C-alpha positions as a Markdown table, in Angstrom:
| # | Residue | x | y | z |
|---|---|---|---|---|
| 1 | Met | 0.0 | 0.0 | 0.0 |
| 2 | Asn | 1.7 | 3.1 | -1.2 |
| 3 | Leu | 0.8 | 6.7 | -2.0 |
| 4 | Glu | 1.9 | 6.4 | -5.6 |
| 5 | Asn | -0.8 | 3.8 | -6.3 |
| 6 | Leu | -3.4 | 5.9 | -4.6 |
| 7 | Ile | -2.5 | 9.0 | -6.7 |
| 8 | Lys | -2.3 | 7.0 | -9.9 |
| 9 | Gly | -5.9 | 5.8 | -9.4 |
| 10 | Met | -7.3 | 9.2 | -8.8 |
| 11 | Pro | -9.7 | 10.8 | -11.3 |
| 12 | Ala | -8.1 | 13.6 | -13.3 |
| 13 | Met | -10.0 | 16.3 | -11.4 |
| 14 | Gln | -8.8 | 15.1 | -8.1 |
| 15 | Lys | -5.3 | 14.8 | -9.3 |
| 16 | Arg | -5.4 | 18.5 | -10.4 |
| 17 | Gln | -6.6 | 19.4 | -6.9 |
| 18 | Val | -3.7 | 17.6 | -5.3 |
| 19 | Met | -1.3 | 19.3 | -7.7 |
| 20 | Lys | -2.8 | 22.7 | -6.8 |
| 21 | His | -2.7 | 21.9 | -3.1 |
| 22 | Trp | 0.9 | 20.6 | -3.2 |
| 23 | Arg | 2.0 | 23.3 | -5.7 |
| 24 | Cys | 3.8 | 20.8 | -8.0 |
| 25 | Ser | 3.4 | 18.9 | -11.2 |
| 26 | Glu | 2.1 | 15.4 | -11.7 |
| 27 | Glu | 5.6 | 14.2 | -12.3 |
| 28 | Glu | 6.8 | 15.8 | -9.1 |
| 29 | Ile | 3.9 | 14.3 | -7.1 |
| 30 | Ser | 4.8 | 10.8 | -8.6 |
| 31 | Lys | 8.4 | 11.2 | -7.5 |
| 32 | Ile | 7.4 | 12.2 | -3.9 |
| 33 | Ala | 4.7 | 9.6 | -3.7 |
| 34 | Ala | 7.0 | 6.8 | -4.8 |
| 35 | Thr | 9.1 | 7.4 | -1.7 |
| 36 | Ile | 6.2 | 7.0 | 0.7 |
| 37 | Asn | 5.3 | 3.4 | 1.5 |
| 38 | Phe | 2.7 | 3.0 | 4.2 |
| 39 | Asp | 3.6 | -0.7 | 4.7 |
| 40 | Ile | 6.9 | 0.5 | 6.2 |
| 41 | Ile | 5.8 | 3.7 | 7.9 |
| 42 | Leu | 2.6 | 2.8 | 9.7 |
| 43 | Pro | 4.0 | -0.1 | 11.8 |
| 44 | Leu | 6.5 | 2.4 | 13.2 |
| 45 | Ile | 3.7 | 4.5 | 14.8 |
| 46 | Ser | 3.4 | 3.3 | 18.4 |
| 47 | Ala | 1.3 | 6.2 | 19.8 |
| 48 | Glu | -2.4 | 5.9 | 20.2 |
| 49 | Thr | -3.9 | 7.1 | 16.9 |
| 50 | Leu | -7.2 | 8.6 | 16.0 |
| 51 | Leu | -8.2 | 8.3 | 12.4 |
| 52 | Ile | -11.3 | 10.1 | 11.3 |
| 53 | His | -12.6 | 9.4 | 7.8 |
| 54 | Gly | -15.6 | 10.4 | 5.7 |
| 55 | Glu | -17.6 | 7.4 | 4.5 |
| 56 | Lys | -18.1 | 9.1 | 1.1 |
| 57 | Asp | -14.6 | 10.5 | 0.7 |
| 58 | Ser | -14.1 | 10.3 | -3.1 |
| 59 | Leu | -10.4 | 11.1 | -2.8 |
| 60 | Val | -9.2 | 8.5 | -0.3 |
| 61 | Pro | -11.3 | 5.3 | -0.3 |
| 62 | Leu | -12.5 | 4.1 | 3.1 |
| 63 | Gly | -10.9 | 0.7 | 2.3 |
| 64 | Tyr | -7.4 | 2.3 | 2.3 |
| 65 | Ile | -8.0 | 3.8 | 5.7 |
| 66 | Lys | -9.2 | 0.5 | 7.1 |
| 67 | Lys | -6.1 | -1.2 | 5.8 |
| 68 | Ala | -3.9 | 1.6 | 7.2 |
| 69 | Ala | -5.6 | 1.3 | 10.6 |
| 70 | Lys | -4.6 | -2.3 | 10.8 |
| 71 | Lys | -1.0 | -1.6 | 10.0 |
| 72 | Val | -0.4 | 1.1 | 12.7 |
| 73 | Gly | 1.8 | -0.3 | 15.4 |
| 74 | Gly | -0.1 | 1.3 | 18.3 |
| 75 | Ser | -3.7 | 1.2 | 19.2 |
| 76 | Val | -6.1 | 2.8 | 16.7 |
| 77 | Glu | -9.5 | 4.3 | 16.9 |
| 78 | Leu | -11.1 | 4.6 | 13.4 |
| 79 | Lys | -14.1 | 6.9 | 13.5 |
| 80 | Val | -16.0 | 6.8 | 10.2 |
| 81 | Ile | -18.3 | 9.8 | 9.6 |
| 82 | Pro | -21.5 | 8.7 | 7.8 |
| 83 | Asp | -22.0 | 10.6 | 4.6 |
| 84 | Gly | -18.7 | 12.4 | 5.3 |
| 85 | Asn | -16.8 | 13.8 | 2.4 |
| 86 | His | -13.0 | 14.4 | 2.1 |
| 87 | Met | -11.9 | 16.1 | 5.3 |
| 88 | Cys | -15.5 | 15.9 | 6.5 |
| 89 | Ser | -15.8 | 19.6 | 5.7 |
| 90 | Asp | -19.6 | 19.6 | 6.1 |
| 91 | Thr | -19.4 | 18.6 | 9.8 |
| 92 | Leu | -15.8 | 19.3 | 10.8 |
| 93 | Lys | -16.5 | 22.4 | 13.0 |
| 94 | Glu | -19.6 | 21.1 | 14.7 |
| 95 | Glu | -18.8 | 17.4 | 15.1 |
| 96 | Gln | -15.2 | 16.3 | 14.4 |
| 97 | Leu | -13.3 | 19.2 | 16.1 |
| 98 | Pro | -15.1 | 18.7 | 19.4 |
| 99 | Tyr | -14.6 | 15.0 | 19.2 |
| 100 | Ile | -10.9 | 15.4 | 18.4 |
| 101 | Ala | -10.5 | 17.8 | 21.3 |
| 102 | Glu | -12.2 | 15.4 | 23.7 |
| 103 | Trp | -10.1 | 12.5 | 22.4 |
| 104 | Leu | -6.9 | 14.4 | 23.0 |
| 105 | Asn | -8.0 | 15.8 | 26.3 |
| 106 | Ser | -8.8 | 12.3 | 27.6 |
| 107 | Arg | -5.3 | 11.2 | 26.8 |
| 108 | Leu | -3.2 | 14.2 | 27.8 |
| 109 | Tyr | -4.5 | 14.5 | 31.4 |
Protein backbone atom coordinates (compact mmCIF):
# COMPACT_ATOMS: atom_id res chain seq x y z
CA MET A 1 0.00 0.00 0.00
CA ASN A 2 1.73 3.14 -1.16
CA LEU A 3 0.82 6.71 -1.95
CA GLU A 4 1.92 6.39 -5.57
CA ASN A 5 -0.76 3.77 -6.31
CA LEU A 6 -3.41 5.90 -4.64
CA ILE A 7 -2.49 8.96 -6.68
CA LYS A 8 -2.29 6.97 -9.94
CA GLY A 9 -5.85 5.78 -9.36
CA MET A 10 -7.29 9.24 -8.79
CA PRO A 11 -9.66 10.79 -11.31
CA ALA A 12 -8.06 13.64 -13.27
CA MET A 13 -10.03 16.35 -11.45
CA GLN A 14 -8.84 15.12 -8.06
CA LYS A 15 -5.27 14.84 -9.32
CA ARG A 16 -5.44 18.49 -10.36
CA GLN A 17 -6.62 19.41 -6.86
CA VAL A 18 -3.66 17.56 -5.33
CA MET A 19 -1.27 19.33 -7.71
CA LYS A 20 -2.82 22.68 -6.79
CA HIS A 21 -2.66 21.92 -3.05
CA TRP A 22 0.92 20.58 -3.16
CA ARG A 23 1.97 23.26 -5.69
CA CYS A 24 3.75 20.81 -7.97
CA SER A 25 3.39 18.95 -11.24
CA GLU A 26 2.07 15.41 -11.66
CA GLU A 27 5.62 14.23 -12.30
CA GLU A 28 6.82 15.82 -9.05
CA ILE A 29 3.91 14.26 -7.14
CA SER A 30 4.77 10.84 -8.56
CA LYS A 31 8.40 11.20 -7.46
CA ILE A 32 7.35 12.21 -3.94
CA ALA A 33 4.67 9.55 -3.69
CA ALA A 34 7.03 6.80 -4.84
CA THR A 35 9.10 7.39 -1.71
CA ILE A 36 6.18 6.97 0.71
CA ASN A 37 5.33 3.38 1.52
CA PHE A 38 2.70 3.01 4.23
CA ASP A 39 3.56 -0.67 4.74
CA ILE A 40 6.90 0.52 6.15
CA ILE A 41 5.83 3.74 7.87
CA LEU A 42 2.60 2.78 9.67
CA PRO A 43 3.99 -0.07 11.80
CA LEU A 44 6.50 2.43 13.21
CA ILE A 45 3.70 4.46 14.80
CA SER A 46 3.43 3.34 18.41
CA ALA A 47 1.31 6.16 19.82
CA GLU A 48 -2.45 5.91 20.24
CA THR A 49 -3.89 7.05 16.94
CA LEU A 50 -7.23 8.57 16.00
CA LEU A 51 -8.23 8.27 12.35
CA ILE A 52 -11.34 10.15 11.25
CA HIS A 53 -12.58 9.42 7.77
CA GLY A 54 -15.60 10.40 5.72
CA GLU A 55 -17.60 7.42 4.53
CA LYS A 56 -18.13 9.10 1.15
CA ASP A 57 -14.63 10.46 0.69
CA SER A 58 -14.08 10.31 -3.07
CA LEU A 59 -10.37 11.15 -2.81
CA VAL A 60 -9.18 8.49 -0.34
CA PRO A 61 -11.30 5.32 -0.33
CA LEU A 62 -12.47 4.09 3.07
CA GLY A 63 -10.90 0.69 2.32
CA TYR A 64 -7.44 2.31 2.27
CA ILE A 65 -8.00 3.81 5.70
CA LYS A 66 -9.25 0.51 7.12
CA LYS A 67 -6.12 -1.21 5.80
CA ALA A 68 -3.94 1.58 7.17
CA ALA A 69 -5.56 1.35 10.60
CA LYS A 70 -4.63 -2.34 10.80
CA LYS A 71 -0.99 -1.57 10.01
CA VAL A 72 -0.43 1.08 12.70
CA GLY A 73 1.84 -0.27 15.43
CA GLY A 74 -0.07 1.30 18.34
CA SER A 75 -3.73 1.23 19.22
CA VAL A 76 -6.05 2.84 16.70
CA GLU A 77 -9.53 4.27 16.86
CA LEU A 78 -11.11 4.60 13.44
CA LYS A 79 -14.11 6.93 13.45
CA VAL A 80 -16.05 6.81 10.21
CA ILE A 81 -18.31 9.78 9.56
CA PRO A 82 -21.53 8.66 7.82
CA ASP A 83 -22.00 10.62 4.59
CA GLY A 84 -18.72 12.45 5.34
CA ASN A 85 -16.75 13.80 2.41
CA HIS A 86 -13.00 14.36 2.12
CA MET A 87 -11.87 16.11 5.31
CA CYS A 88 -15.50 15.88 6.53
CA SER A 89 -15.77 19.59 5.74
CA ASP A 90 -19.57 19.63 6.13
CA THR A 91 -19.44 18.63 9.80
CA LEU A 92 -15.83 19.34 10.80
CA LYS A 93 -16.47 22.37 12.99
CA GLU A 94 -19.62 21.12 14.72
CA GLU A 95 -18.80 17.44 15.15
CA GLN A 96 -15.24 16.34 14.42
CA LEU A 97 -13.27 19.15 16.08
CA PRO A 98 -15.08 18.75 19.43
CA TYR A 99 -14.58 14.96 19.17
CA ILE A 100 -10.88 15.38 18.42
CA ALA A 101 -10.50 17.82 21.32
CA GLU A 102 -12.22 15.41 23.72
CA TRP A 103 -10.13 12.47 22.44
CA LEU A 104 -6.91 14.41 22.96
CA ASN A 105 -8.01 15.79 26.32
CA SER A 106 -8.79 12.30 27.64
CA ARG A 107 -5.26 11.16 26.77
CA LEU A 108 -3.25 14.20 27.79
CA TYR A 109 -4.52 14.54 31.35
